[in-house]
BAZA-670448 format. One record per residue (C-alpha): residue number from 1; residue in one letter; x negated, z negated, y negated. Coordinates in pm, whole numbers. Layout:
REM residues N
  resi  resn       x       z       y
   NUM     a       X       Z       Y
...
//
This chain:
REM residues 97
  resi  resn       x       z       y
     1     x    3768    3107   10419
     2     x    4134    3192   10348
     3     x    4185    3453   10637
     4     x    4000    3202   10875
     5     x    4261    2917   10770
     6     x    4528    3143   10765
     7     x    4421    3302   11152
     8     x    4359    2910   11238
     9     x    4715    2832   11092
    10     x    4905    3139   11256
    11     x    4731    3055   11634
    12     x    4856    2725   11571
    13     x    5187    2751   11469
    14     x    5222    3034   11803
    15     x    5052    2808   12040
    16     x    5372    2497   11889
    17     x    5624    2772   11983
    18     x    5505    2817   12379
    19     x    5707    2659   12609
    20     x    5567    2388   12849
    21     x    5680    2302   13192
    22     x    6033    2252   13263
    23     x    6069    1922   13535
    24     x    6421    2058   13648
    25     x    6253    2389   13796
    26     x    6321    2391   14179
    27     x    6545    2130   14201
    28     x    6904    2162   14231
    29     x    7210    2040   14042
    30     x    7401    1777   14191
    31     x    7680    2016   14389
    32     x    7501    2329   14392
    33     x    7293    2435   14728
    34     x    7212    2771   14654
    35     x    7024    2905   14387
    36     x    7198    3108   14129
    37     x    7183    3415   14192
    38     x    7244    3790   13984
    39     x    7651    3722   13992
    40     x    7587    3366   13848
    41     x    7307    3511   13599
    42     x    7556    3815   13489
    43     x    7842    3490   13406
    44     x    7597    3292   13212
    45     x    7503    3615   13014
    46     x    7817    3682   12946
    47     x    7949    3306   12808
    48     x    7603    3285   12661
    49     x    7772    3280   12266
    50     x    7995    3028   12401
    51     x    7743    2797   12602
    52     x    7518    2810   12330
    53     x    7755    2628   12076
    54     x    7894    2369   12320
    55     x    7497    2303   12428
    56     x    7421    2186   12068
    57     x    7691    1907   12066
    58     x    7619    1787   12466
    59     x    7321    1737   12684
    60     x    7519    1851   13046
    61     x    7559    2205   12878
    62     x    7261    2457   12928
    63     x    7269    2813   12847
    64     x    7040    2918   13148
    65     x    7031    2780   13465
    66     x    6663    2646   13574
    67     x    6754    2634   13942
    68     x    6798    3023   13992
    69     x    6589    3302   14262
    70     x    6436    3453   13987
    71     x    6419    3845   13914
    72     x    6772    3876   14003
    73     x    6927    3578   13785
    74     x    6722    3704   13503
    75     x    6850    4053   13536
    76     x    7224    3925   13581
    77     x    7162    3761   13245
    78     x    7012    4001   13049
    79     x    7266    4246   13196
    80     x    7576    4016   13055
    81     x    7388    3950   12720
    82     x    7417    4319   12662
    83     x    7759    4361   12794
    84     x    7870    4119   12530
    85     x    7680    4219   12249
    86     x    7686    4610   12301
    87     x    7369    4673   12418
    88     x    7243    5048   12420
    89     x    7548    5169   12493
    90     x    7673    5060   12180
    91     x    7410    5177   12029
    92     x    7482    5531   12057
    93     x    7860    5501   12003
    94     x    7758    5391   11646
    95     x    7509    5648   11604
    96     x    7767    5943   11680
    97     x    8007    5835   11395
//
């Protein structure tokens, strides 16, 4: 009985963390005609630490552009994050010392 209750609680907790639909997907922000691509994703990944902090205090800044061209933006975003936080190259250098 306890295991069943724990399993149900875990499933409900995980379901509460699931992302919902974003109504802004597919709509261009003011002044932007083309969807964000690789280079803008790279830039957003690089400035992620700053934009996350700023997004806590304002509704006009978002760390991730929802009007993007898909996988290329995502790749640039993750690549930018790995440049800032070191990624696999930093782990390799730390291992040598």
